[in-house]
CHARMM internal coordinates of N, CA and C (Angstrom, degrees):
IC EDIT
DIST 1 N 1 CA 1.4478
DIST 1 CA 1 C 1.5312
ANGL 1 N 1 CA 1 C 107.48
DIST 1 C 2 N 1.3460
ANGL 1 CA 1 C 2 N 115.61
DIHE 1 N 1 CA 1 C 2 N 127.87
DIST 2 N 2 CA 1.4526
ANGL 1 C 2 N 2 CA 118.12
DIHE 1 CA 1 C 2 N 2 CA -178.13
DIST 2 CA 2 C 1.5270
ANGL 2 N 2 CA 2 C 111.37
DIHE 1 C 2 N 2 CA 2 C -84.45
DIST 2 C 3 N 1.3174
ANGL 2 CA 2 C 3 N 118.30
DIHE 2 N 2 CA 2 C 3 N 177.26
DIST 3 N 3 CA 1.4759
ANGL 2 C 3 N 3 CA 122.59
DIHE 2 CA 2 C 3 N 3 CA -175.44
DIST 3 CA 3 C 1.4981
ANGL 3 N 3 CA 3 C 111.58
DIHE 2 C 3 N 3 CA 3 C -63.73
DIST 3 C 4 N 1.3423
ANGL 3 CA 3 C 4 N 118.15
DIHE 3 N 3 CA 3 C 4 N -39.90
DIST 4 N 4 CA 1.4832
ANGL 3 C 4 N 4 CA 120.69
DIHE 3 CA 3 C 4 N 4 CA -177.71
DIST 4 CA 4 C 1.5293
ANGL 4 N 4 CA 4 C 109.15
DIHE 3 C 4 N 4 CA 4 C -64.48
DIST 4 C 5 N 1.3261
ANGL 4 CA 4 C 5 N 117.45
DIHE 4 N 4 CA 4 C 5 N -45.04
DIST 5 N 5 CA 1.4500
ANGL 4 C 5 N 5 CA 121.11
DIHE 4 CA 4 C 5 N 5 CA 177.61
DIST 5 CA 5 C 1.5373
ANGL 5 N 5 CA 5 C 111.48
DIHE 4 C 5 N 5 CA 5 C -62.29
DIST 5 C 6 N 1.2922
ANGL 5 CA 5 C 6 N 117.07
DIHE 5 N 5 CA 5 C 6 N -40.74
DIST 6 N 6 CA 1.4622
ANGL 5 C 6 N 6 CA 120.53
DIHE 5 CA 5 C 6 N 6 CA 179.22
DIST 6 CA 6 C 1.5136
ANGL 6 N 6 CA 6 C 111.53
DIHE 5 C 6 N 6 CA 6 C -63.22
DIST 6 C 7 N 1.3526
ANGL 6 CA 6 C 7 N 117.88
DIHE 6 N 6 CA 6 C 7 N -43.18
DIST 7 N 7 CA 1.4518
ANGL 6 C 7 N 7 CA 121.68
DIHE 6 CA 6 C 7 N 7 CA 179.45
DIST 7 CA 7 C 1.5410
ANGL 7 N 7 CA 7 C 110.20
DIHE 6 C 7 N 7 CA 7 C -66.12
DIST 7 C 8 N 1.3208
ANGL 7 CA 7 C 8 N 116.33
DIHE 7 N 7 CA 7 C 8 N -40.92
DIST 8 N 8 CA 1.4669
ANGL 7 C 8 N 8 CA 119.70
DIHE 7 CA 7 C 8 N 8 CA 178.81
DIST 8 CA 8 C 1.5323
ANGL 8 N 8 CA 8 C 110.96
DIHE 7 C 8 N 8 CA 8 C -63.07
DIST 8 C 9 N 1.3314
ANGL 8 CA 8 C 9 N 115.42
DIHE 8 N 8 CA 8 C 9 N -45.58
DIST 9 N 9 CA 1.4617
ANGL 8 C 9 N 9 CA 120.76
DIHE 8 CA 8 C 9 N 9 CA 178.07
DIST 9 CA 9 C 1.5278
ANGL 9 N 9 CA 9 C 112.26
DIHE 8 C 9 N 9 CA 9 C -60.50
DIST 9 C 10 N 1.2941
ANGL 9 CA 9 C 10 N 117.47
DIHE 9 N 9 CA 9 C 10 N -41.84
DIST 10 N 10 CA 1.4800
ANGL 9 C 10 N 10 CA 122.31
DIHE 9 CA 9 C 10 N 10 CA 179.13
DIST 10 CA 10 C 1.5451
ANGL 10 N 10 CA 10 C 110.29
DIHE 9 C 10 N 10 CA 10 C -63.10
DIST 10 C 11 N 1.3226
ANGL 10 CA 10 C 11 N 117.24
DIHE 10 N 10 CA 10 C 11 N -43.24
DIST 11 N 11 CA 1.4694
ANGL 10 C 11 N 11 CA 119.91
DIHE 10 CA 10 C 11 N 11 CA 178.51
DIST 11 CA 11 C 1.5332
ANGL 11 N 11 CA 11 C 112.56
DIHE 10 C 11 N 11 CA 11 C -67.16
DIST 11 C 12 N 1.2973
ANGL 11 CA 11 C 12 N 115.90
DIHE 11 N 11 CA 11 C 12 N -38.23
DIST 12 N 12 CA 1.4682
ANGL 11 C 12 N 12 CA 120.08
DIHE 11 CA 11 C 12 N 12 CA 179.33
DIST 12 CA 12 C 1.5622
ANGL 12 N 12 CA 12 C 109.52
DIHE 11 C 12 N 12 CA 12 C -69.23
DIST 12 C 13 N 1.3341
ANGL 12 CA 12 C 13 N 116.80
DIHE 12 N 12 CA 12 C 13 N -38.57
DIST 13 N 13 CA 1.4422
ANGL 12 C 13 N 13 CA 120.18
DIHE 12 CA 12 C 13 N 13 CA 176.48
DIST 13 CA 13 C 1.5317
ANGL 13 N 13 CA 13 C 111.89
DIHE 12 C 13 N 13 CA 13 C -61.11
DIST 13 C 14 N 1.3263
ANGL 13 CA 13 C 14 N 115.68
DIHE 13 N 13 CA 13 C 14 N -40.73
DIST 14 N 14 CA 1.4710
ANGL 13 C 14 N 14 CA 117.17
DIHE 13 CA 13 C 14 N 14 CA 178.97
DIST 14 CA 14 C 1.5184
ANGL 14 N 14 CA 14 C 112.07
DIHE 13 C 14 N 14 CA 14 C -68.54
DIST 14 C 15 N 1.3207
ANGL 14 CA 14 C 15 N 116.84
DIHE 14 N 14 CA 14 C 15 N -31.45
DIST 15 N 15 CA 1.4459
ANGL 14 C 15 N 15 CA 120.72
DIHE 14 CA 14 C 15 N 15 CA 177.32
DIST 15 CA 15 C 1.5196
ANGL 15 N 15 CA 15 C 112.32
DIHE 14 C 15 N 15 CA 15 C -75.62
DIST 15 C 16 N 1.3069
ANGL 15 CA 15 C 16 N 116.80
DIHE 15 N 15 CA 15 C 16 N -40.00
DIST 16 N 16 CA 1.4606
ANGL 15 C 16 N 16 CA 121.69
DIHE 15 CA 15 C 16 N 16 CA -176.26
DIST 16 CA 16 C 1.5292
ANGL 16 N 16 CA 16 C 113.46
DIHE 15 C 16 N 16 CA 16 C -69.85
DIST 16 C 17 N 1.3178
ANGL 16 CA 16 C 17 N 117.20
DIHE 16 N 16 CA 16 C 17 N -16.00
DIST 17 N 17 CA 1.4487
ANGL 16 C 17 N 17 CA 120.54
DIHE 16 CA 16 C 17 N 17 CA 177.17
DIST 17 CA 17 C 1.5443
ANGL 17 N 17 CA 17 C 111.18
DIHE 16 C 17 N 17 CA 17 C -63.36
DIST 17 C 18 N 1.3364
ANGL 17 CA 17 C 18 N 116.04
DIHE 17 N 17 CA 17 C 18 N -24.03
DIST 18 N 18 CA 1.4946
ANGL 17 C 18 N 18 CA 120.70
DIHE 17 CA 17 C 18 N 18 CA 178.68
DIST 18 CA 18 C 1.5259
ANGL 18 N 18 CA 18 C 110.61
DIHE 17 C 18 N 18 CA 18 C -77.29
DIST 18 C 19 N 1.3278
ANGL 18 CA 18 C 19 N 118.68
DIHE 18 N 18 CA 18 C 19 N -14.81
DIST 19 N 19 CA 1.4572
ANGL 18 C 19 N 19 CA 122.51
DIHE 18 CA 18 C 19 N 19 CA -176.22
DIST 19 CA 19 C 1.5225
ANGL 19 N 19 CA 19 C 110.76
DIHE 18 C 19 N 19 CA 19 C -120.95
DIST 19 C 20 N 1.3094
ANGL 19 CA 19 C 20 N 117.68
DIHE 19 N 19 CA 19 C 20 N 92.94
DIST 20 N 20 CA 1.4817
ANGL 19 C 20 N 20 CA 119.30
DIHE 19 CA 19 C 20 N 20 CA -174.05
DIST 20 CA 20 C 1.5396
ANGL 20 N 20 CA 20 C 114.17
DIHE 19 C 20 N 20 CA 20 C -72.19
DIST 20 C 21 N 1.3306
ANGL 20 CA 20 C 21 N 117.29
DIHE 20 N 20 CA 20 C 21 N -6.42
DIST 21 N 21 CA 1.4525
ANGL 20 C 21 N 21 CA 119.53
DIHE 20 CA 20 C 21 N 21 CA -177.96
DIST 21 CA 21 C 1.5182
ANGL 21 N 21 CA 21 C 113.10
DIHE 20 C 21 N 21 CA 21 C -78.58
DIST 21 C 22 N 1.3425
ANGL 21 CA 21 C 22 N 117.18
DIHE 21 N 21 CA 21 C 22 N -0.96
DIST 22 N 22 CA 1.4473
ANGL 21 C 22 N 22 CA 121.86
DIHE 21 CA 21 C 22 N 22 CA -179.29
DIST 22 CA 22 C 1.5101
ANGL 22 N 22 CA 22 C 111.94
DIHE 21 C 22 N 22 CA 22 C -116.98
DIST 22 C 23 N 1.3178
ANGL 22 CA 22 C 23 N 115.98
DIHE 22 N 22 CA 22 C 23 N 146.02
DIST 23 N 23 CA 1.4648
ANGL 22 C 23 N 23 CA 122.43
DIHE 22 CA 22 C 23 N 23 CA 176.12
DIST 23 CA 23 C 1.5170
ANGL 23 N 23 CA 23 C 107.47
DIHE 22 C 23 N 23 CA 23 C -85.06
DIST 23 C 24 N 1.3361
ANGL 23 CA 23 C 24 N 117.95
DIHE 23 N 23 CA 23 C 24 N 164.16
DIST 24 N 24 CA 1.4539
ANGL 23 C 24 N 24 CA 120.69
DIHE 23 CA 23 C 24 N 24 CA -179.75
DIST 24 CA 24 C 1.5575
ANGL 24 N 24 CA 24 C 112.33
DIHE 23 C 24 N 24 CA 24 C -57.67
DIST 24 C 25 N 1.3164
ANGL 24 CA 24 C 25 N 115.87
DIHE 24 N 24 CA 24 C 25 N 138.08
DIST 25 N 25 CA 1.4859
ANGL 24 C 25 N 25 CA 119.07
DIHE 24 CA 24 C 25 N 25 CA 179.95
DIST 25 CA 25 C 1.5289
ANGL 25 N 25 CA 25 C 111.80
DIHE 24 C 25 N 25 CA 25 C -74.62
DIST 25 C 26 N 1.3049
ANGL 25 CA 25 C 26 N 114.24
DIHE 25 N 25 CA 25 C 26 N 159.61
DIST 26 N 26 CA 1.4819
ANGL 25 C 26 N 26 CA 119.53
DIHE 25 CA 25 C 26 N 26 CA 177.53
DIST 26 CA 26 C 1.5358
ANGL 26 N 26 CA 26 C 109.17
DIHE 25 C 26 N 26 CA 26 C -151.36
DIST 26 C 27 N 1.2951
ANGL 26 CA 26 C 27 N 116.08
DIHE 26 N 26 CA 26 C 27 N 160.14
DIST 27 N 27 CA 1.4564
ANGL 26 C 27 N 27 CA 122.78
DIHE 26 CA 26 C 27 N 27 CA 175.55
DIST 27 CA 27 C 1.5236
ANGL 27 N 27 CA 27 C 109.91
DIHE 26 C 27 N 27 CA 27 C -97.03
DIST 27 C 28 N 1.2992
ANGL 27 CA 27 C 28 N 116.56
DIHE 27 N 27 CA 27 C 28 N 135.46
DIST 28 N 28 CA 1.4773
ANGL 27 C 28 N 28 CA 121.57
DIHE 27 CA 27 C 28 N 28 CA 174.21
DIST 28 CA 28 C 1.5315
ANGL 28 N 28 CA 28 C 106.84
DIHE 27 C 28 N 28 CA 28 C -81.37
DIST 28 C 29 N 1.3217
ANGL 28 CA 28 C 29 N 114.19
DIHE 28 N 28 CA 28 C 29 N 168.50
DIST 29 N 29 CA 1.4711
ANGL 28 C 29 N 29 CA 118.27
DIHE 28 CA 28 C 29 N 29 CA -179.56
DIST 29 CA 29 C 1.5014
ANGL 29 N 29 CA 29 C 112.92
DIHE 28 C 29 N 29 CA 29 C -65.61
DIST 29 C 30 N 1.3644
ANGL 29 CA 29 C 30 N 117.43
DIHE 29 N 29 CA 29 C 30 N -23.48
DIST 30 N 30 CA 1.4612
ANGL 29 C 30 N 30 CA 120.97
DIHE 29 CA 29 C 30 N 30 CA 179.81
DIST 30 CA 30 C 1.5408
ANGL 30 N 30 CA 30 C 111.18
DIHE 29 C 30 N 30 CA 30 C -85.53
DIST 30 C 31 N 1.3164
ANGL 30 CA 30 C 31 N 118.25
DIHE 30 N 30 CA 30 C 31 N -0.56
DIST 31 N 31 CA 1.4671
ANGL 30 C 31 N 31 CA 121.71
DIHE 30 CA 30 C 31 N 31 CA 175.18
DIST 31 CA 31 C 1.5451
ANGL 31 N 31 CA 31 C 112.95
DIHE 30 C 31 N 31 CA 31 C 99.94
DIST 31 C 32 N 1.3389
ANGL 31 CA 31 C 32 N 118.27
DIHE 31 N 31 CA 31 C 32 N -4.44
DIST 32 N 32 CA 1.4662
ANGL 31 C 32 N 32 CA 120.42
DIHE 31 CA 31 C 32 N 32 CA 178.84
DIST 32 CA 32 C 1.5166
ANGL 32 N 32 CA 32 C 110.19
DIHE 31 C 32 N 32 CA 32 C -74.14
DIST 32 C 33 N 1.3265
ANGL 32 CA 32 C 33 N 113.96
DIHE 32 N 32 CA 32 C 33 N 140.04
DIST 33 N 33 CA 1.4791
ANGL 32 C 33 N 33 CA 120.80
DIHE 32 CA 32 C 33 N 33 CA 176.42
DIST 33 CA 33 C 1.5209
ANGL 33 N 33 CA 33 C 107.16
DIHE 32 C 33 N 33 CA 33 C -92.78
DIST 33 C 34 N 1.3230
ANGL 33 CA 33 C 34 N 116.89
DIHE 33 N 33 CA 33 C 34 N 129.77
DIST 34 N 34 CA 1.4754
ANGL 33 C 34 N 34 CA 122.29
DIHE 33 CA 33 C 34 N 34 CA -179.85
DIST 34 CA 34 C 1.4923
ANGL 34 N 34 CA 34 C 107.52
DIHE 33 C 34 N 34 CA 34 C -117.82
DIST 34 C 35 N 1.3736
ANGL 34 CA 34 C 35 N 114.78
DIHE 34 N 34 CA 34 C 35 N 130.19
DIST 35 N 35 CA 1.4778
ANGL 34 C 35 N 35 CA 121.39
DIHE 34 CA 34 C 35 N 35 CA 173.16
DIST 35 CA 35 C 1.5010
ANGL 35 N 35 CA 35 C 105.71
DIHE 34 C 35 N 35 CA 35 C -120.91
DIST 35 C 36 N 1.3442
ANGL 35 CA 35 C 36 N 118.09
DIHE 35 N 35 CA 35 C 36 N 94.12
DIST 36 N 36 CA 1.4617
ANGL 35 C 36 N 36 CA 121.20
DIHE 35 CA 35 C 36 N 36 CA -173.74
DIST 36 CA 36 C 1.5324
ANGL 36 N 36 CA 36 C 112.35
DIHE 35 C 36 N 36 CA 36 C -77.29
DIST 36 C 37 N 1.3392
ANGL 36 CA 36 C 37 N 113.42
DIHE 36 N 36 CA 36 C 37 N 144.92
DIST 37 N 37 CA 1.4657
ANGL 36 C 37 N 37 CA 120.14
DIHE 36 CA 36 C 37 N 37 CA 173.53
DIST 37 CA 37 C 1.5378
ANGL 37 N 37 CA 37 C 107.83
DIHE 36 C 37 N 37 CA 37 C -76.14
DIST 37 C 38 N 1.2826
ANGL 37 CA 37 C 38 N 115.81
DIHE 37 N 37 CA 37 C 38 N 147.77
DIST 38 N 38 CA 1.4693
ANGL 37 C 38 N 38 CA 122.87
DIHE 37 CA 37 C 38 N 38 CA 179.43
DIST 38 CA 38 C 1.5394
ANGL 38 N 38 CA 38 C 108.20
DIHE 37 C 38 N 38 CA 38 C -52.36
DIST 38 C 39 N 1.3248
ANGL 38 CA 38 C 39 N 117.80
DIHE 38 N 38 CA 38 C 39 N 133.93
DIST 39 N 39 CA 1.4690
ANGL 38 C 39 N 39 CA 122.34
DIHE 38 CA 38 C 39 N 39 CA -175.88
DIST 39 CA 39 C 1.5315
ANGL 39 N 39 CA 39 C 111.73
DIHE 38 C 39 N 39 CA 39 C -63.09
DIST 39 C 40 N 1.2992
ANGL 39 CA 39 C 40 N 118.71
DIHE 39 N 39 CA 39 C 40 N -32.88
DIST 40 N 40 CA 1.4828
ANGL 39 C 40 N 40 CA 120.35
DIHE 39 CA 39 C 40 N 40 CA 179.65
DIST 40 CA 40 C 1.5369
ANGL 40 N 40 CA 40 C 109.63
DIHE 39 C 40 N 40 CA 40 C -67.80
DIST 40 C 41 N 1.3272
ANGL 40 CA 40 C 41 N 117.32
DIHE 40 N 40 CA 40 C 41 N -37.46
DIST 41 N 41 CA 1.4482
ANGL 40 C 41 N 41 CA 120.79
DIHE 40 CA 40 C 41 N 41 CA 178.15
DIST 41 CA 41 C 1.5162
ANGL 41 N 41 CA 41 C 111.09
DIHE 40 C 41 N 41 CA 41 C -69.64
DIST 41 C 42 N 1.3303
ANGL 41 CA 41 C 42 N 116.65
DIHE 41 N 41 CA 41 C 42 N -35.95
DIST 42 N 42 CA 1.4685
ANGL 41 C 42 N 42 CA 119.18
DIHE 41 CA 41 C 42 N 42 CA 176.36
DIST 42 CA 42 C 1.5056
ANGL 42 N 42 CA 42 C 111.63
DIHE 41 C 42 N 42 CA 42 C -62.25
DIST 42 C 43 N 1.3114
ANGL 42 CA 42 C 43 N 116.69
DIHE 42 N 42 CA 42 C 43 N -43.91
DIST 43 N 43 CA 1.4757
ANGL 42 C 43 N 43 CA 120.44
DIHE 42 CA 42 C 43 N 43 CA 179.52
DIST 43 CA 43 C 1.5348
ANGL 43 N 43 CA 43 C 110.55
DIHE 42 C 43 N 43 CA 43 C -64.54
DIST 43 C 44 N 1.3293
ANGL 43 CA 43 C 44 N 117.04
DIHE 43 N 43 CA 43 C 44 N -40.95
DIST 44 N 44 CA 1.4619
ANGL 43 C 44 N 44 CA 121.00
DIHE 43 CA 43 C 44 N 44 CA 179.39
DIST 44 CA 44 C 1.5257
ANGL 44 N 44 CA 44 C 111.25
DIHE 43 C 44 N 44 CA 44 C -64.67
DIST 44 C 45 N 1.3084
ANGL 44 CA 44 C 45 N 117.28
DIHE 44 N 44 CA 44 C 45 N -42.39
DIST 45 N 45 CA 1.4630
ANGL 44 C 45 N 45 CA 120.75
DIHE 44 CA 44 C 45 N 45 CA 178.58
DIST 45 CA 45 C 1.5295
ANGL 45 N 45 CA 45 C 110.94
DIHE 44 C 45 N 45 CA 45 C -65.37
DIST 45 C 46 N 1.3081
ANGL 45 CA 45 C 46 N 115.98
DIHE 45 N 45 CA 45 C 46 N -40.18
DIST 46 N 46 CA 1.4680
ANGL 45 C 46 N 46 CA 119.66
DIHE 45 CA 45 C 46 N 46 CA -179.05
DIST 46 CA 46 C 1.5576
ANGL 46 N 46 CA 46 C 109.93
DIHE 45 C 46 N 46 CA 46 C -67.43
DIST 46 C 47 N 1.3263
ANGL 46 CA 46 C 47 N 116.84
DIHE 46 N 46 CA 46 C 47 N -37.46
DIST 47 N 47 CA 1.4544
ANGL 46 C 47 N 47 CA 119.91
DIHE 46 CA 46 C 47 N 47 CA 177.36
DIST 47 CA 47 C 1.5370
ANGL 47 N 47 CA 47 C 111.37
DIHE 46 C 47 N 47 CA 47 C -63.51
DIST 47 C 48 N 1.3329
ANGL 47 CA 47 C 48 N 116.01
DIHE 47 N 47 CA 47 C 48 N -44.81
DIST 48 N 48 CA 1.4552
ANGL 47 C 48 N 48 CA 119.55
DIHE 47 CA 47 C 48 N 48 CA 177.91
DIST 48 CA 48 C 1.5043
ANGL 48 N 48 CA 48 C 112.00
DIHE 47 C 48 N 48 CA 48 C -63.79
DIST 48 C 49 N 1.3223
ANGL 48 CA 48 C 49 N 116.32
DIHE 48 N 48 CA 48 C 49 N -38.57
DIST 49 N 49 CA 1.4633
ANGL 48 C 49 N 49 CA 120.97
DIHE 48 CA 48 C 49 N 49 CA -179.56
DIST 49 CA 49 C 1.5303
ANGL 49 N 49 CA 49 C 109.98
DIHE 48 C 49 N 49 CA 49 C -64.36
DIST 49 C 50 N 1.3419
ANGL 49 CA 49 C 50 N 116.69
DIHE 49 N 49 CA 49 C 50 N -43.90
DIST 50 N 50 CA 1.4712
ANGL 49 C 50 N 50 CA 120.17
DIHE 49 CA 49 C 50 N 50 CA 178.52
DIST 50 CA 50 C 1.4986
ANGL 50 N 50 CA 50 C 112.34
DIHE 49 C 50 N 50 CA 50 C -63.22
DIST 50 C 51 N 1.3315
ANGL 50 CA 50 C 51 N 116.08
DIHE 50 N 50 CA 50 C 51 N -41.27
DIST 51 N 51 CA 1.4646
ANGL 50 C 51 N 51 CA 119.73
DIHE 50 CA 50 C 51 N 51 CA 179.11
DIST 51 CA 51 C 1.5349
ANGL 51 N 51 CA 51 C 110.28
DIHE 50 C 51 N 51 CA 51 C -63.06
DIST 51 C 52 N 1.3364
ANGL 51 CA 51 C 52 N 116.11
DIHE 51 N 51 CA 51 C 52 N -45.45
DIST 52 N 52 CA 1.4621
ANGL 51 C 52 N 52 CA 120.04
DIHE 51 CA 51 C 52 N 52 CA 179.53
DIST 52 CA 52 C 1.5222
ANGL 52 N 52 CA 52 C 111.35
DIHE 51 C 52 N 52 CA 52 C -61.62
DIST 52 C 53 N 1.3229
ANGL 52 CA 52 C 53 N 117.50
DIHE 52 N 52 CA 52 C 53 N -42.53
DIST 53 N 53 CA 1.4673
ANGL 52 C 53 N 53 CA 121.53
DIHE 52 CA 52 C 53 N 53 CA 179.42
DIST 53 CA 53 C 1.4944
ANGL 53 N 53 CA 53 C 110.96
DIHE 52 C 53 N 53 CA 53 C -63.48
DIST 53 C 54 N 1.3495
ANGL 53 CA 53 C 54 N 118.03
DIHE 53 N 53 CA 53 C 54 N -42.26
DIST 54 N 54 CA 1.4641
ANGL 53 C 54 N 54 CA 122.44
DIHE 53 CA 53 C 54 N 54 CA -179.48
DIST 54 CA 54 C 1.5275
ANGL 54 N 54 CA 54 C 109.52
DIHE 53 C 54 N 54 CA 54 C -64.15
DIST 54 C 55 N 1.3229
ANGL 54 CA 54 C 55 N 117.33
DIHE 54 N 54 CA 54 C 55 N -45.79
DIST 55 N 55 CA 1.4523
ANGL 54 C 55 N 55 CA 123.23
DIHE 54 CA 54 C 55 N 55 CA -179.01
DIST 55 CA 55 C 1.5345
ANGL 55 N 55 CA 55 C 109.33
DIHE 54 C 55 N 55 CA 55 C -63.88
DIST 55 C 56 N 1.3130
ANGL 55 CA 55 C 56 N 117.57
DIHE 55 N 55 CA 55 C 56 N -41.62
DIST 56 N 56 CA 1.4581
ANGL 55 C 56 N 56 CA 122.01
DIHE 55 CA 55 C 56 N 56 CA 178.59
DIST 56 CA 56 C 1.5076
ANGL 56 N 56 CA 56 C 111.21
DIHE 55 C 56 N 56 CA 56 C -63.22
DIST 56 C 57 N 1.3150
ANGL 56 CA 56 C 57 N 117.16
DIHE 56 N 56 CA 56 C 57 N -44.94
DIST 57 N 57 CA 1.4675
ANGL 56 C 57 N 57 CA 121.26
DIHE 56 CA 56 C 57 N 57 CA 177.98
DIST 57 CA 57 C 1.5151
ANGL 57 N 57 CA 57 C 111.06
DIHE 56 C 57 N 57 CA 57 C -62.54
DIST 57 C 58 N 1.3311
ANGL 57 CA 57 C 58 N 117.77
DIHE 57 N 57 CA 57 C 58 N -40.85
DIST 58 N 58 CA 1.4636
ANGL 57 C 58 N 58 CA 122.90
DIHE 57 CA 57 C 58 N 58 CA 178.14
DIST 58 CA 58 C 1.5362
ANGL 58 N 58 CA 58 C 110.00
DIHE 57 C 58 N 58 CA 58 C -59.91
DIST 58 C 59 N 1.3312
ANGL 58 CA 58 C 59 N 116.26
DIHE 58 N 58 CA 58 C 59 N -44.93
DIST 59 N 59 CA 1.4665
ANGL 58 C 59 N 59 CA 120.34
DIHE 58 CA 58 C 59 N 59 CA 179.82
DIST 59 CA 59 C 1.5175
ANGL 59 N 59 CA 59 C 111.56
DIHE 58 C 59 N 59 CA 59 C -66.29
DIST 59 C 60 N 1.3239
ANGL 59 CA 59 C 60 N 118.00
DIHE 59 N 59 CA 59 C 60 N -38.18
DIST 60 N 60 CA 1.4708
ANGL 59 C 60 N 60 CA 120.99
DIHE 59 CA 59 C 60 N 60 CA 177.71
DIST 60 CA 60 C 1.5077
ANGL 60 N 60 CA 60 C 111.11
DIHE 59 C 60 N 60 CA 60 C -63.91
DIST 60 C 61 N 1.3267
ANGL 60 CA 60 C 61 N 116.63
DIHE 60 N 60 CA 60 C 61 N -43.00
DIST 61 N 61 CA 1.4559
ANGL 60 C 61 N 61 CA 121.13
DIHE 60 CA 60 C 61 N 61 CA 179.12
DIST 61 CA 61 C 1.5107
ANGL 61 N 61 CA 61 C 111.81
DIHE 60 C 61 N 61 CA 61 C -64.64
DIST 61 C 62 N 1.2993
ANGL 61 CA 61 C 62 N 116.26
DIHE 61 N 61 CA 61 C 62 N -38.49
DIST 62 N 62 CA 1.4748
ANGL 61 C 62 N 62 CA 121.99
DIHE 61 CA 61 C 62 N 62 CA -178.64
DIST 62 CA 62 C 1.5309
ANGL 62 N 62 CA 62 C 109.57
DIHE 61 C 62 N 62 CA 62 C -70.58
DIST 62 C 63 N 1.3154
ANGL 62 CA 62 C 63 N 118.15
DIHE 62 N 62 CA 62 C 63 N -38.67
DIST 63 N 63 CA 1.4554
ANGL 62 C 63 N 63 CA 120.96
DIHE 62 CA 62 C 63 N 63 CA -176.30
DIST 63 CA 63 C 1.5260
ANGL 63 N 63 CA 63 C 112.34
DIHE 62 C 63 N 63 CA 63 C -71.28
DIST 63 C 64 N 1.3240
ANGL 63 CA 63 C 64 N 118.37
DIHE 63 N 63 CA 63 C 64 N -21.56
DIST 64 N 64 CA 1.4365
ANGL 63 C 64 N 64 CA 121.10
DIHE 63 CA 63 C 64 N 64 CA -176.62
DIST 64 CA 64 C 1.5499
ANGL 64 N 64 CA 64 C 112.35
DIHE 63 C 64 N 64 CA 64 C -80.26
DIST 64 C 65 N 1.3104
ANGL 64 CA 64 C 65 N 117.11
DIHE 64 N 64 CA 64 C 65 N -15.89
DIST 65 N 65 CA 1.4665
ANGL 64 C 65 N 65 CA 119.56
DIHE 64 CA 64 C 65 N 65 CA 177.38
DIST 65 CA 65 C 1.5262
ANGL 65 N 65 CA 65 C 110.54
DIHE 64 C 65 N 65 CA 65 C -70.36
DIST 65 C 66 N 1.3363
ANGL 65 CA 65 C 66 N 114.79
DIHE 65 N 65 CA 65 C 66 N 135.90
DIST 66 N 66 CA 1.4481
ANGL 65 C 66 N 66 CA 119.47
DIHE 65 CA 65 C 66 N 66 CA 178.04
DIST 66 CA 66 C 1.5333
ANGL 66 N 66 CA 66 C 109.32
DIHE 65 C 66 N 66 CA 66 C -76.79
DIST 66 C 67 N 1.2946
ANGL 66 CA 66 C 67 N 114.74
DIHE 66 N 66 CA 66 C 67 N 134.46
DIST 67 N 67 CA 1.4857
ANGL 66 C 67 N 67 CA 119.81
DIHE 66 CA 66 C 67 N 67 CA 178.25
DIST 67 CA 67 C 1.5142
ANGL 67 N 67 CA 67 C 108.66
DIHE 66 C 67 N 67 CA 67 C -88.42
DIST 67 C 68 N 1.2859
ANGL 67 CA 67 C 68 N 114.76
DIHE 67 N 67 CA 67 C 68 N 139.48
DIST 68 N 68 CA 1.4500
ANGL 67 C 68 N 68 CA 119.81
DIHE 67 CA 67 C 68 N 68 CA 177.84
DIST 68 CA 68 C 1.5098
ANGL 68 N 68 CA 68 C 110.49
DIHE 67 C 68 N 68 CA 68 C -85.13
DIST 68 C 69 N 1.3117
ANGL 68 CA 68 C 69 N 116.29
DIHE 68 N 68 CA 68 C 69 N 142.99
DIST 69 N 69 CA 1.4581
ANGL 68 C 69 N 69 CA 121.22
DIHE 68 CA 68 C 69 N 69 CA 177.05
DIST 69 CA 69 C 1.5051
ANGL 69 N 69 CA 69 C 108.95
DIHE 68 C 69 N 69 CA 69 C -79.06
DIST 69 C 70 N 1.2843
ANGL 69 CA 69 C 70 N 117.70
DIHE 69 N 69 CA 69 C 70 N 118.93
DIST 70 N 70 CA 1.4778
ANGL 69 C 70 N 70 CA 122.15
DIHE 69 CA 69 C 70 N 70 CA -178.68
DIST 70 CA 70 C 1.5019
ANGL 70 N 70 CA 70 C 113.37
DIHE 69 C 70 N 70 CA 70 C -95.41
DIST 70 C 71 N 1.3241
ANGL 70 CA 70 C 71 N 116.91
DIHE 70 N 70 CA 70 C 71 N 4.35
DIST 71 N 71 CA 1.4548
ANGL 70 C 71 N 71 CA 118.99
DIHE 70 CA 70 C 71 N 71 CA -178.88
DIST 71 CA 71 C 1.5294
ANGL 71 N 71 CA 71 C 109.58
DIHE 70 C 71 N 71 CA 71 C -81.32
DIST 71 C 72 N 1.3095
ANGL 71 CA 71 C 72 N 114.50
DIHE 71 N 71 CA 71 C 72 N 146.89
DIST 72 N 72 CA 1.4996
ANGL 71 C 72 N 72 CA 120.97
DIHE 71 CA 71 C 72 N 72 CA 176.93
DIST 72 CA 72 C 1.5157
ANGL 72 N 72 CA 72 C 108.18
DIHE 71 C 72 N 72 CA 72 C -74.92
DIST 72 C 73 N 1.2507
ANGL 72 CA 72 C 73 N 116.80
DIHE 72 N 72 CA 72 C 73 N 135.69
DIST 73 N 73 CA 1.4786
ANGL 72 C 73 N 73 CA 121.18
DIHE 72 CA 72 C 73 N 73 CA 177.75
DIST 73 CA 73 C 1.4894
ANGL 73 N 73 CA 73 C 109.37
DIHE 72 C 73 N 73 CA 73 C -113.11
END
COOR INIT
IC SEED 1 N 1 CA 1 C
IC BUILD
C-alpha cells in the first residue's frame, strides 16, 4: 500500500467511525476500495426483501383470479 492509499484509508477510517453500520474499509488487490455494510444489516435487509417479494407475488396471484358475480340476474 502506497502513501496516498494509506492517507486515504486513514481519513476514511476516521469518517466511518461516525457510521457504525459499516465494517472497516479495505483495498482489494486490484486497487478498489471496499466499505462493506455490516453483515447483520445485510441479512436483515435480505430477509425483508424476500418477505416483500413473497407478499407481492401472493397479491399478484390473487388479483389474477376472476371474481364471480354474486348478484341475482
